[in-house]
VOPAGU-2260 file (C-alpha; in pm, 1 decimal, decimal comma):
REM VOPAGU-2260
SITE   aa  ch    i         X         Y         Z
SITE  MET   A    0   -2362,2    -563,7     -93,0
SITE  LYS   A    1   -2133,0    -405,0    -356,9
SITE  ASN   A    2   -2128,3    -524,8    -717,7
SITE  GLY   A    3   -1772,8    -652,1    -673,6
SITE  ASP   A    4   -1883,9    -872,0    -382,7
SITE  ARG   A    5   -2169,9   -1014,0    -588,2
SITE  GLU   A    6   -1929,8   -1093,1    -872,1
SITE  ILE   A    7   -1703,4   -1289,1    -635,7
SITE  ILE   A    8   -1993,7   -1498,8    -511,0
SITE  SER   A    9   -2127,5   -1549,6    -864,1
SITE  SER   A   10   -1790,3   -1666,2    -998,0
SITE  LEU   A   11   -1750,1   -1918,4    -716,8
SITE  LYS   A   12   -2101,1   -2053,7    -772,0
SITE  THR   A   13   -2028,7   -2089,4   -1143,0
SITE  GLU   A   14   -1722,5   -2302,6   -1070,8
SITE  CYS   A   15   -1916,4   -2535,5    -839,0
SITE  ASP   A   16   -2023,0   -2863,5   -1003,2
SITE  ASP   A   17   -2243,3   -2978,2    -715,4
SITE  SER   A   18   -2573,6   -2789,0    -717,6
SITE  ARG   A   19   -2639,7   -2902,5    -359,5
SITE  MET   A   20   -2347,2   -2690,1    -243,7
SITE  LEU   A   21   -2458,0   -2364,7    -408,5
SITE  THR   A   22   -2669,7   -2240,6    -118,3
SITE  TYR   A   23   -2393,7   -2323,5     129,0
SITE  ILE   A   24   -2128,5   -2149,2     -83,6
SITE  GLU   A   25   -2339,1   -1835,1    -118,2
SITE  SER   A   26   -2413,9   -1819,9     254,7
SITE  TYR   A   27   -2052,5   -1888,1     350,2
SITE  MET   A   28   -1909,4   -1625,9     113,1
SITE  LYS   A   29   -2161,2   -1363,5     227,2
SITE  ASN   A   30   -2042,5   -1416,1     583,9
SITE  VAL   A   31   -1675,3   -1395,2     481,6
SITE  ILE   A   32   -1730,8   -1076,4     280,8
SITE  SER   A   33   -1936,2    -923,7     562,8
SITE  ILE   A   34   -1658,0    -989,6     815,3
SITE  SER   A   35   -1400,4    -849,8     572,0
SITE  ASN   A   36   -1599,6    -533,1     509,0
SITE  GLU   A   37   -1654,8    -475,3     880,6
SITE  PHE   A   38   -1279,7    -507,8     932,9
SITE  LEU   A   39   -1212,6    -253,5     658,3
SITE  LYS   A   40   -1469,8     -11,7     798,4
SITE  GLU   A   41   -1304,0     -24,6    1138,0
SITE  HIS   A   42    -963,7      46,1     987,0
SITE  MET   A   43   -1090,6     320,1     758,1
SITE  HIS   A   44   -1154,8     538,8    1060,1
SITE  LYS   A   45    -779,2     530,2    1105,9
SITE  HIS   A   46    -496,1     587,1     856,3
SITE  ILE   A   47    -418,0     466,4     504,7
SITE  PHE   A   48     -60,0     349,0     455,6
SITE  LEU   A   49      69,5     316,4      99,1
SITE  ILE   A   50     345,8      60,9      47,1
SITE  GLY   A   51     536,7     -44,8    -263,7
SITE  MET   A   52     858,6      -5,7    -458,9
SITE  PRO   A   53    1034,7     327,6    -504,3
SITE  GLY   A   54     898,5     465,3    -830,0
SITE  ALA   A   55     561,6     290,9    -790,9
SITE  GLY   A   56     389,3     628,5    -749,2
SITE  LYS   A   57     300,8     613,2    -379,9
SITE  THR   A   58     354,6     985,0    -319,2
SITE  THR   A   59     167,2    1101,2    -629,6
SITE  VAL   A   60    -120,0     860,2    -568,0
SITE  GLY   A   61    -119,8     943,9    -197,5
SITE  LYS   A   62    -152,5    1318,7    -251,3
SITE  MET   A   63    -449,5    1279,3    -483,5
SITE  LEU   A   64    -610,2    1014,9    -261,0
SITE  ALA   A   65    -578,2    1240,5      43,4
SITE  LYS   A   66    -738,4    1526,6    -148,9
SITE  GLU   A   67   -1028,4    1305,2    -261,7
SITE  LEU   A   68   -1089,5    1182,2      94,0
SITE  GLY   A   69   -1036,2    1520,9     260,6
SITE  ARG   A   70    -735,4    1398,1     458,8
SITE  ASP   A   71    -384,3    1521,1     535,7
SITE  PHE   A   72     -99,6    1360,4     340,0
SITE  TYR   A   73     243,7    1265,1     470,6
SITE  ASP   A   74     543,9    1136,5     278,0
SITE  LEU   A   75     727,5     931,5     539,8
SITE  ASP   A   76    1077,8     987,9     397,1
SITE  GLN   A   77    1022,9    1363,7     368,2
SITE  THR   A   78     875,8    1380,7     719,7
SITE  ILE   A   79    1181,9    1201,0     858,4
SITE  GLN   A   80    1418,5    1431,5     668,6
SITE  ASP   A   81    1242,0    1738,6     807,0
SITE  LYS   A   82    1249,0    1591,5    1157,4
SITE  VAL   A   83    1611,3    1473,6    1162,7
SITE  GLY   A   84    1762,8    1746,3     945,4
SITE  LYS   A   85    1937,3    1499,5     715,2
SITE  THR   A   86    1857,0    1347,9     379,5
SITE  VAL   A   87    1755,3     981,6     371,3
SITE  GLN   A   88    2082,8     905,5     193,0
SITE  ASN   A   89    2289,1    1072,8     465,0
SITE  ILE   A   90    2093,6     898,9     739,6
SITE  PHE   A   91    2182,6     563,6     580,1
SITE  ILE   A   92    2548,1     664,7     534,3
SITE  TYR   A   93    2614,3     820,4     874,5
SITE  ASP   A   94    2355,9     659,9    1104,9
SITE  GLY   A   95    2296,5     325,8     936,4
SITE  LYS   A   96    1997,6     125,8     815,2
SITE  ASP   A   97    1884,4      24,4    1165,7
SITE  ALA   A   98    1879,5     387,1    1279,5
SITE  PHE   A   99    1671,5     485,4     977,8
SITE  SER   A  100    1426,3     204,6    1050,2
SITE  GLU   A  101    1393,6     335,0    1405,3
SITE  TYR   A  102    1326,9     684,6    1269,5
SITE  GLU   A  103    1051,3     533,5    1052,8
SITE  TYR   A  104     895,3     355,7    1349,5
SITE  GLU   A  105     903,4     660,0    1577,9
SITE  THR   A  106     771,0     891,5    1305,5
SITE  ILE   A  107     476,6     662,5    1227,2
SITE  LYS   A  108     404,0     637,6    1601,0
SITE  GLU   A  109     376,4    1016,1    1608,4
SITE  LEU   A  110     167,6    1041,7    1291,5
SITE  ILE   A  111     -93,7     789,2    1402,3
SITE  HIS   A  112    -189,8    1018,0    1690,3
SITE  ASN   A  113    -307,9    1274,8    1434,1
SITE  LYS   A  114    -647,7    1263,1    1265,2
SITE  PRO   A  115    -682,5     990,0     997,5
SITE  SER   A  116    -442,7    1062,2     711,4
SITE  VAL   A  117    -278,0     911,0     403,6
SITE  ILE   A  118      85,7     812,4     458,5
SITE  ALA   A  119     320,2     712,2     174,6
SITE  THR   A  120     593,4     490,6     318,4
SITE  GLY   A  121     941,1     409,7     189,7
SITE  GLY   A  122    1015,0     113,2     -31,7
SITE  GLY   A  123    1183,0     -78,3     249,3
SITE  THR   A  124     947,3      13,9     534,0
SITE  VAL   A  125     780,8    -328,8     515,6
SITE  THR   A  126    1107,0    -507,0     597,5
SITE  SER   A  127    1061,5    -415,9     963,5
SITE  GLU   A  128     815,7    -646,7    1138,9
SITE  LYS   A  129     741,6    -402,5    1419,5
SITE  ILE   A  130     663,5    -125,2    1169,3
SITE  VAL   A  131     437,6    -361,8     974,7
SITE  ASN   A  132     249,9    -448,2    1293,7
SITE  LEU   A  133     221,7     -79,4    1381,5
SITE  MET   A  134      71,6       4,7    1042,5
SITE  ARG   A  135    -167,4    -289,4    1025,6
SITE  ASN   A  136    -291,4    -227,8    1379,9
SITE  ASN   A  137    -354,1     140,9    1318,9
SITE  GLY   A  138    -487,8     159,6     966,9
SITE  LEU   A  139    -537,6      12,0     623,6
SITE  VAL   A  140    -229,5     -91,7     425,9
SITE  VAL   A  141    -253,0     -48,9      47,2
SITE  PHE   A  142       3,7    -205,9    -186,8
SITE  VAL   A  143      57,2      25,2    -484,9
SITE  ASN   A  144     201,9    -210,5    -744,6
SITE  ARG   A  145     372,3    -103,2   -1064,8
SITE  ASP   A  146     552,9    -321,4   -1316,4
SITE  VAL   A  147     927,1    -306,2   -1251,8
SITE  ASN   A  148     994,2    -236,6   -1622,1
SITE  HIS   A  149     781,5      78,7   -1601,9
SITE  ILE   A  150     972,6     184,3   -1290,3
SITE  LEU   A  151    1300,7     130,0   -1476,2
SITE  ASP   A  152    1177,3     329,9   -1774,9
SITE  ASP   A  153    1113,5     631,3   -1551,7
SITE  LEU   A  154    1444,2     589,8   -1370,3
SITE  ASP   A  155    1623,2     567,3   -1702,9
SITE  LEU   A  156    1485,6     909,4   -1794,3
SITE  GLU   A  157    1619,9    1056,9   -1470,4
SITE  ILE   A  158    1951,7     871,0   -1447,2
SITE  ARG   A  159    2105,9     826,6   -1793,0
SITE  PRO   A  160    2265,5     590,6   -1855,5
SITE  LEU   A  161    2116,3     344,4   -1603,4
SITE  VAL   A  162    2400,1      96,1   -1546,3
SITE  LYS   A  163    2348,9    -279,6   -1570,6
SITE  GLU   A  164    2427,6    -330,4   -1201,5
SITE  SER   A  165    2152,5     -85,8   -1103,7
SITE  ILE   A  166    1899,9    -261,4   -1327,3
SITE  GLU   A  167    1984,7    -600,6   -1177,2
SITE  TYR   A  168    1964,6    -457,4    -825,0
SITE  ILE   A  169    1618,7    -309,9    -885,0
SITE  PHE   A  170    1492,2    -637,4   -1034,0
SITE  ASN   A  171    1631,7    -830,9    -736,6
SITE  VAL   A  172    1473,4    -594,3    -484,4
SITE  TYR   A  173    1139,0    -616,4    -664,5
SITE  GLU   A  174    1143,6    -997,4    -667,6
SITE  GLU   A  175    1247,8   -1007,9    -302,2
SITE  ARG   A  176     992,1    -757,8    -174,1
SITE  TYR   A  177     690,0    -836,5    -392,3
SITE  PRO   A  178     573,0   -1132,0    -176,5
SITE  LEU   A  179     628,6    -917,7     132,0
SITE  TYR   A  180     422,4    -630,3      -5,5
SITE  GLU   A  181     140,7    -871,9     -88,4
SITE  SER   A  182     143,5   -1038,9     253,5
SITE  VAL   A  183     146,1    -707,1     442,0
SITE  ALA   A  184    -126,4    -530,1     242,4
SITE  HIS   A  185    -498,6    -532,5     314,2
SITE  ILE   A  186    -561,1    -406,4     -40,7
SITE  LYS   A  187    -353,0    -433,3    -359,3
SITE  ILE   A  188    -402,1    -197,9    -655,5
SITE  GLY   A  189    -220,5    -155,5    -986,2
SITE  ASN   A  190     -64,7     172,3   -1098,0
SITE  GLU   A  191     -10,1     109,0   -1467,5
SITE  GLY   A  192    -247,7     370,8   -1609,7
SITE  SER   A  193    -333,8     720,4   -1494,2
SITE  ILE   A  194    -298,5     838,0   -1135,0
SITE  THR   A  195    -670,5     912,1   -1135,4
SITE  ASP   A  196    -743,5     548,3   -1221,1
SITE  ALA   A  197    -517,6     424,6    -939,5
SITE  VAL   A  198    -683,5     655,8    -686,0
SITE  GLN   A  199   -1029,0     552,6    -802,4
SITE  GLU   A  200    -930,7     185,9    -768,9
SITE  ILE   A  201    -833,7     244,1    -405,4
SITE  ILE   A  202   -1153,6     435,2    -332,7
SITE  GLU   A  203   -1360,9     158,5    -494,7
SITE  ALA   A  204   -1190,6     -94,3    -266,3
SITE  LEU   A  205   -1279,8     104,9      45,3
SITE  PRO   A  206   -1601,2      48,3     242,0
SITE  ASN   A  207   -1908,6     244,0     130,3
SITE  THR   A  208   -1892,7     456,0     444,8
SITE  GLU   A  209   -1571,7     617,2     322,5
SITE  LYS   A  210   -1695,5     716,6     -23,8
């Protein structure tokens, strides 16, 4: 049992006021953690999908994570652009949002037939239920979370001046999608420090067999 698992059990036992329940709580939580770890082990032989807001660092984290695990890395948007011969922006303009979502679905279907890899998805990939099911059934979904203010700071450096309407839009998208990212993910990690720290946090959350 990992130290993190022991800490979870210990914290729950500390909060219990009835000493008669301590043995039951420890036994129950060990079973829950064991089932959870077995689930993760099964999925770790498949793919790792990174989800989160644009600007959260999915591609940067994904490249380093893939290198650490000895896996191939795919940026879903870039893979689609190479496949279709259009930029993501032009696909949205000329083909529409639904067409782009279908491109995402078909591209992931192709990628999951490859050896286990790390795949950084688009910010809106999780809005499609069938894509979510495809990812969760064929791998481990990791929510790379970054504070929206930090995302805006980086965008502001690239797009000066960042207009008020854009700021409000990004905040609205973040608030709308955050619960969705959390509900879809098997694992959630923060990307507020260095990329190395974020990658290490993901690796620490993976089963021992993958380290």
